[in-house]
PyMOL Python script that loads the backbone (N, CA, C, O; Angstrom):
from pymol import cmd

cmd.read_pdbstr("""\
ATOM      1  N   UNK A   1     -16.117 -10.290  21.343  1.00  0.00           N
ATOM      2  CA  UNK A   1     -15.642 -10.075  19.991  1.00  0.00           C
ATOM      3  C   UNK A   1     -14.847 -11.286  19.543  1.00  0.00           C
ATOM      4  O   UNK A   1     -14.255 -12.002  20.351  1.00  0.00           O
ATOM      5  N   UNK A   2     -14.848 -11.494  18.245  1.00  0.00           N
ATOM      6  CA  UNK A   2     -14.079 -12.598  17.692  1.00  0.00           C
ATOM      7  C   UNK A   2     -13.622 -12.227  16.295  1.00  0.00           C
ATOM      8  O   UNK A   2     -14.081 -11.241  15.719  1.00  0.00           O
ATOM      9  N   UNK A   3     -12.724 -13.016  15.762  1.00  0.00           N
ATOM     10  CA  UNK A   3     -12.280 -12.813  14.383  1.00  0.00           C
ATOM     11  C   UNK A   3     -12.607 -14.067  13.589  1.00  0.00           C
ATOM     12  O   UNK A   3     -12.655 -15.169  14.134  1.00  0.00           O
ATOM     13  N   UNK A   4     -12.828 -13.883  12.304  1.00  0.00           N
ATOM     14  CA  UNK A   4     -13.209 -14.981  11.422  1.00  0.00           C
ATOM     15  C   UNK A   4     -12.263 -15.004  10.234  1.00  0.00           C
ATOM     16  O   UNK A   4     -11.989 -13.956   9.650  1.00  0.00           O
ATOM     17  N   UNK A   5     -11.756 -16.175   9.863  1.00  0.00           N
ATOM     18  CA  UNK A   5     -10.957 -16.258   8.644  1.00  0.00           C
ATOM     19  C   UNK A   5     -11.865 -16.057   7.433  1.00  0.00           C
ATOM     20  O   UNK A   5     -13.014 -16.499   7.428  1.00  0.00           O
ATOM     21  N   UNK A   6     -11.340 -15.387   6.410  1.00  0.00           N
ATOM     22  CA  UNK A   6     -12.119 -15.146   5.194  1.00  0.00           C
ATOM     23  C   UNK A   6     -11.329 -15.574   3.976  1.00  0.00           C
ATOM     24  O   UNK A   6     -10.104 -15.689   4.012  1.00  0.00           O
ATOM     25  N   UNK A   7     -12.061 -15.809   2.894  1.00  0.00           N
ATOM     26  CA  UNK A   7     -11.450 -16.152   1.621  1.00  0.00           C
ATOM     27  C   UNK A   7     -12.217 -15.435   0.520  1.00  0.00           C
ATOM     28  O   UNK A   7     -13.442 -15.326   0.574  1.00  0.00           O
ATOM     29  N   UNK A   8     -11.485 -14.942  -0.484  1.00  0.00           N
ATOM     30  CA  UNK A   8     -12.100 -14.283  -1.632  1.00  0.00           C
ATOM     31  C   UNK A   8     -11.388 -14.752  -2.893  1.00  0.00           C
ATOM     32  O   UNK A   8     -10.221 -15.140  -2.849  1.00  0.00           O
ATOM     33  N   UNK A   9     -12.095 -14.715  -4.010  1.00  0.00           N
ATOM     34  CA  UNK A   9     -11.504 -15.175  -5.268  1.00  0.00           C
ATOM     35  C   UNK A   9     -10.612 -14.116  -5.912  1.00  0.00           C
ATOM     36  O   UNK A   9      -9.943 -14.393  -6.907  1.00  0.00           O
ATOM     37  N   UNK A  10     -10.597 -12.903  -5.352  1.00  0.00           N
ATOM     38  CA  UNK A  10      -9.761 -11.827  -5.876  1.00  0.00           C
ATOM     39  C   UNK A  10      -9.189 -11.026  -4.711  1.00  0.00           C
ATOM     40  O   UNK A  10      -9.706 -11.086  -3.595  1.00  0.00           O
ATOM     41  N   UNK A  11      -8.123 -10.279  -4.975  1.00  0.00           N
ATOM     42  CA  UNK A  11      -7.547  -9.418  -3.945  1.00  0.00           C
ATOM     43  C   UNK A  11      -8.492  -8.257  -3.675  1.00  0.00           C
ATOM     44  O   UNK A  11      -9.000  -7.636  -4.609  1.00  0.00           O
ATOM     45  N   UNK A  12      -8.730  -7.965  -2.402  1.00  0.00           N
ATOM     46  CA  UNK A  12      -9.604  -6.867  -2.005  1.00  0.00           C
ATOM     47  C   UNK A  12      -8.796  -5.878  -1.180  1.00  0.00           C
ATOM     48  O   UNK A  12      -8.083  -6.266  -0.254  1.00  0.00           O
ATOM     49  N   UNK A  13      -8.909  -4.612  -1.516  1.00  0.00           N
ATOM     50  CA  UNK A  13      -8.181  -3.582  -0.789  1.00  0.00           C
ATOM     51  C   UNK A  13      -8.820  -3.284   0.557  1.00  0.00           C
ATOM     52  O   UNK A  13      -9.993  -3.583   0.782  1.00  0.00           O
ATOM     53  N   UNK A  14      -8.038  -2.693   1.444  1.00  0.00           N
ATOM     54  CA  UNK A  14      -8.557  -2.295   2.750  1.00  0.00           C
ATOM     55  C   UNK A  14      -9.719  -1.336   2.556  1.00  0.00           C
ATOM     56  O   UNK A  14      -9.651  -0.430   1.726  1.00  0.00           O
ATOM     57  N   UNK A  15     -10.774  -1.532   3.313  1.00  0.00           N
ATOM     58  CA  UNK A  15     -11.944  -0.667   3.242  1.00  0.00           C
ATOM     59  C   UNK A  15     -12.973  -1.068   2.204  1.00  0.00           C
ATOM     60  O   UNK A  15     -14.010  -0.416   2.084  1.00  0.00           O
ATOM     61  N   UNK A  16     -12.709  -2.140   1.442  1.00  0.00           N
ATOM     62  CA  UNK A  16     -13.668  -2.616   0.447  1.00  0.00           C
ATOM     63  C   UNK A  16     -14.915  -3.137   1.140  1.00  0.00           C
ATOM     64  O   UNK A  16     -14.820  -3.926   2.080  1.00  0.00           O
ATOM     65  N   UNK A  17     -16.081  -2.703   0.685  1.00  0.00           N
ATOM     66  CA  UNK A  17     -17.327  -3.248   1.222  1.00  0.00           C
ATOM     67  C   UNK A  17     -17.517  -4.644   0.646  1.00  0.00           C
ATOM     68  O   UNK A  17     -17.403  -4.846  -0.563  1.00  0.00           O
ATOM     69  N   UNK A  18     -17.807  -5.607   1.520  1.00  0.00           N
ATOM     70  CA  UNK A  18     -17.944  -6.994   1.091  1.00  0.00           C
ATOM     71  C   UNK A  18     -19.243  -7.587   1.609  1.00  0.00           C
ATOM     72  O   UNK A  18     -19.872  -7.059   2.526  1.00  0.00           O
ATOM     73  N   UNK A  19     -19.627  -8.700   0.995  1.00  0.00           N
ATOM     74  CA  UNK A  19     -20.758  -9.478   1.491  1.00  0.00           C
ATOM     75  C   UNK A  19     -20.321 -10.926   1.606  1.00  0.00           C
ATOM     76  O   UNK A  19     -19.486 -11.401   0.837  1.00  0.00           O
ATOM     77  N   UNK A  20     -20.891 -11.616   2.570  1.00  0.00           N
ATOM     78  CA  UNK A  20     -20.620 -13.038   2.760  1.00  0.00           C
ATOM     79  C   UNK A  20     -21.530 -13.807   1.813  1.00  0.00           C
ATOM     80  O   UNK A  20     -22.749 -13.635   1.843  1.00  0.00           O
ATOM     81  N   UNK A  21     -20.941 -14.656   0.970  1.00  0.00           N
ATOM     82  CA  UNK A  21     -21.740 -15.420   0.014  1.00  0.00           C
ATOM     83  C   UNK A  21     -21.808 -16.901   0.366  1.00  0.00           C
ATOM     84  O   UNK A  21     -22.633 -17.632  -0.182  1.00  0.00           O
ATOM     85  N   UNK A  22     -20.944 -17.348   1.278  1.00  0.00           N
ATOM     86  CA  UNK A  22     -20.962 -18.755   1.690  1.00  0.00           C
ATOM     87  C   UNK A  22     -20.142 -18.900   2.963  1.00  0.00           C
ATOM     88  O   UNK A  22     -19.393 -18.002   3.350  1.00  0.00           O
ATOM     89  N   UNK A  23     -20.301 -20.042   3.597  1.00  0.00           N
ATOM     90  CA  UNK A  23     -19.503 -20.392   4.768  1.00  0.00           C
ATOM     91  C   UNK A  23     -18.987 -21.807   4.550  1.00  0.00           C
ATOM     92  O   UNK A  23     -19.764 -22.720   4.273  1.00  0.00           O
ATOM     93  N   UNK A  24     -17.676 -21.986   4.677  1.00  0.00           N
ATOM     94  CA  UNK A  24     -17.059 -23.311   4.564  1.00  0.00           C
ATOM     95  C   UNK A  24     -16.363 -23.596   5.889  1.00  0.00           C
ATOM     96  O   UNK A  24     -15.277 -23.080   6.153  1.00  0.00           O
ATOM     97  N   UNK A  25     -16.986 -24.410   6.709  1.00  0.00           N
ATOM     98  CA  UNK A  25     -16.446 -24.657   8.048  1.00  0.00           C
ATOM     99  C   UNK A  25     -16.557 -23.382   8.858  1.00  0.00           C
ATOM    100  O   UNK A  25     -17.658 -22.893   9.112  1.00  0.00           O
ATOM    101  N   UNK A  26     -15.397 -22.834   9.272  1.00  0.00           N
ATOM    102  CA  UNK A  26     -15.414 -21.555   9.995  1.00  0.00           C
ATOM    103  C   UNK A  26     -14.938 -20.406   9.108  1.00  0.00           C
ATOM    104  O   UNK A  26     -14.797 -19.282   9.588  1.00  0.00           O
ATOM    105  N   UNK A  27     -14.690 -20.663   7.831  1.00  0.00           N
ATOM    106  CA  UNK A  27     -14.199 -19.639   6.911  1.00  0.00           C
ATOM    107  C   UNK A  27     -15.358 -18.997   6.160  1.00  0.00           C
ATOM    108  O   UNK A  27     -16.193 -19.688   5.575  1.00  0.00           O
ATOM    109  N   UNK A  28     -15.401 -17.661   6.182  1.00  0.00           N
ATOM    110  CA  UNK A  28     -16.414 -16.923   5.435  1.00  0.00           C
ATOM    111  C   UNK A  28     -15.904 -16.679   4.022  1.00  0.00           C
ATOM    112  O   UNK A  28     -14.784 -16.201   3.840  1.00  0.00           O
ATOM    113  N   UNK A  29     -16.713 -17.003   3.026  1.00  0.00           N
ATOM    114  CA  UNK A  29     -16.376 -16.736   1.632  1.00  0.00           C
ATOM    115  C   UNK A  29     -17.029 -15.402   1.276  1.00  0.00           C
ATOM    116  O   UNK A  29     -18.243 -15.244   1.409  1.00  0.00           O
ATOM    117  N   UNK A  30     -16.215 -14.442   0.823  1.00  0.00           N
ATOM    118  CA  UNK A  30     -16.718 -13.094   0.596  1.00  0.00           C
ATOM    119  C   UNK A  30     -16.473 -12.647  -0.838  1.00  0.00           C
ATOM    120  O   UNK A  30     -15.668 -13.226  -1.567  1.00  0.00           O
ATOM    121  N   UNK A  31     -17.204 -11.584  -1.221  1.00  0.00           N
ATOM    122  CA  UNK A  31     -16.949 -10.925  -2.498  1.00  0.00           C
ATOM    123  C   UNK A  31     -17.220  -9.438  -2.309  1.00  0.00           C
ATOM    124  O   UNK A  31     -17.941  -9.032  -1.397  1.00  0.00           O
ATOM    125  N   UNK A  32     -16.630  -8.639  -3.188  1.00  0.00           N
ATOM    126  CA  UNK A  32     -16.819  -7.192  -3.118  1.00  0.00           C
ATOM    127  C   UNK A  32     -18.247  -6.850  -3.514  1.00  0.00           C
ATOM    128  O   UNK A  32     -18.830  -7.484  -4.394  1.00  0.00           O
ATOM    129  N   UNK A  33     -18.804  -5.836  -2.850  1.00  0.00           N
ATOM    130  CA  UNK A  33     -20.128  -5.323  -3.197  1.00  0.00           C
ATOM    131  C   UNK A  33     -19.923  -4.191  -4.192  1.00  0.00           C
ATOM    132  O   UNK A  33     -19.204  -3.232  -3.911  1.00  0.00           O
ATOM    133  N   UNK A  34     -20.551  -4.303  -5.346  1.00  0.00           N
ATOM    134  CA  UNK A  34     -20.478  -3.261  -6.368  1.00  0.00           C
ATOM    135  C   UNK A  34     -21.682  -2.344  -6.187  1.00  0.00           C
ATOM    136  O   UNK A  34     -22.828  -2.766  -6.343  1.00  0.00           O
ATOM    137  N   UNK A  35     -21.408  -1.084  -5.855  1.00  0.00           N
ATOM    138  CA  UNK A  35     -22.512  -0.139  -5.588  1.00  0.00           C
ATOM    139  C   UNK A  35     -23.025   0.484  -6.867  1.00  0.00           C
ATOM    140  O   UNK A  35     -23.947   1.298  -6.830  1.00  0.00           O
TER     141      UNK A  35
END
""", "prot")
cmd.dss("prot")
cmd.show_as("cartoon", "prot")
cmd.util.cbc("prot")
cmd.orient("prot")
């Protein structure tokens, strides 16, 4: 198991479903998934 640093353009609450939209170095760029 490992952990990955993430970055998002907005604050996301705990339990928010997200998708990875890019990778910058070892940082995952994420955004909320709108169902």
